[in-house]
N, C-alpha and C positions, 0 to 999 in steps of 0.2 A: 191740558195745553192746547185746546182748541184746534185739533187736527194735526198739530205738530208733535214730533217725537223729540225726546231729550237726546242729546249727544251722548256718546259713551262717557265723556268726561263728566257730564252732568249726572249721569246714572251712577258713576263711581263715587261722586261726591255724596249723593243721597244714600247709597249703600254704605259708604264709610260712616256717615252720620248715624244710620240705623245700628250698624255694628257697635258704635261707640255708646249707644244708648241701651244696648241689649242687657248689660248687667243691671241697670236700673229697672228696666222693664220686668226682668225676672224677679227682682227683689220687691217691686211694688205690686206685683200681681201673683200672689201665692197660689191662687186657684188656677189650675191649668186652663180652664175655659176663659178666664179673664185674661191671662197672658196671651193665649192665642188670638183672642179678639183684638187686643192691642197691637200685637206684632203683625197680624194679617192686615190691619188697617194701614199701617205704614207700608208693608211689602206690596199690597195690591196697588197702592198709589204709585209706587216705583215701577212695578210691572206695567201698569197702565200707560206710563210715560214712555215705555220702551217700544221701539220698532219691532217688527217681526224678526228682523235680523238680530236684534239684541235681547229679545225675551229669554232665550235659553241661557245667554250669558248672565242675565239678572237672576234667573232662578238658580243657576249654579253658585253664584255668589251667595245667595240667601241660604242655600243648602250648606255650604261650607261654613258660614258664620254660626249657623245653628249647631252643626256638628261639634264645634269647639266647646259647646256647652252641654253636649250630650242630648241635644234635642233633635227631633225629626218632624218636619212639617208634612202632615198626612193629608190635609184638606186645603184646597186652594179654590177660591171662587173663580169662575171663568168670566 
């Protein structure tokens, strides 16, 4: 975003979109490494768009969506 951060509404839209795609990502990527690579690609883009104020909010939403599927994100690129 060239130095600009997404608004909370834009972050929510991106997070809602990722959450809607999550069942397909799980189904399409049977190998855990392949799933996490795909999920983290989306998640890290969203986190990268968040301001310092919103990054914990984004990570909380990511955590909650994964918990719904019994998943836990253990490694996040910084």
